[in-house]
N, C-alpha and C positions, 0 to 999 in steps of 0.2 A: 414508458416515458418518465423522465426525471423531472423533479421540481427543484428550482434554484432558490436558496435562501440568500437574498442579496446582502443581508447584514453580515453574514459569516462566510459568504462565498462557498457554501456547502450545497451539495445536490443530493437527492435521494435516488437510489437505484433499486429496482426490483431484483432480488437474488434469484438465480437459476440453480443454485446449489447451496448446501449448508456451508457457512463460512464463519470462522472464528473472529473474535474481536481484534482490531488493529492489524488486519490482513489486507493485502492488495487484492483488487478485483478488476476485471475487464468491464467495459461498458455494457456488455450483455449480462452481467451479474454472475459470471463464472470466474473461477481462479485463472490467473494468467498462465501461459506456458513459460517454462524456464527461459530466462534471458529475453522474454518478450515484452510487448507493450502492456501497460496497465493504466486504467483510468484513475484510480486513487485508492485510498485506504478507508475501510469501513470503521465506524466508531464503535459499533456494537455487533455482537454475534447475531446470526440469523439463519433461518432455514429457507429453502426454496419457496418463493412467493412473498417473503417478507420484503418490506422497503426499508433500506438502511441508509444513513447519512454517510457521505463521502466528502472529504475536504482536503485543503492544501498544506497547512503546517499541522501535522498530526503525530501522535505517537504511533510507532510502527514496531512490529516484532522483528528482531534481528535473527538471522539464521546462523550467525557466527560472530566472532569478534569484529568490530568496525571502529575505525578511528574517527574522531571529530573532523568534520569537513570533507570526509570521503565521499566520492561519487558512488552511488549505489545502484545495483541491479536487483531484479526480483527473481526469486526461485519459484519452482513449480508449486511449492507449498504456500506461496504468497508472502514469504518473509524476505527481508533485504540482506544482501551481502555486498562486500566491496566490489565495485565495477571492474571488469577487465575489458580489454579492447575487443571490439567486434560485437558488442552486445548493446542493448538499449539501456540508457541511464534512466532511472525513474525518480531519484531523489538525491539530496545531499544530507548527510548526517549532521545534526545540530548538537548531538551528544554522542559519546562513545558507548559501545557495547563490548562487554568482555566475553560473552558466550551466547550460544544459541538460546533463544527465548527471552533475552533481555529486551525491555521496552525502551525505545529511544525516540526523541523528537526528530522529525525529518521535514525538510522543505521539499515538497513534491515538484517534479519537473513534468510539464505537459509533454506528451509524446504521441 
């Protein structure tokens, strides 16, 4: 079960897998499937059983170059790349990324 921090609109999720910092996860604490739905982005790395914070405007790790304002989708590694038709959108880029591994601020989209 998750706990909601009303001041920051963050929730904590119990991880079901080891997850790196600034990576998308699903509601069950696992990494999302490629092009799939995601609950949000974890603020800190953790291992299975840890409780980690998940929130709405957060730094996210890019999986490739991304333009400011681009709609984003999630990869199987939990990183974001530019959205293409036919897949779930998970965020909008508030900053540009020039390469895989860049950390950018994103506005999450509930899906």
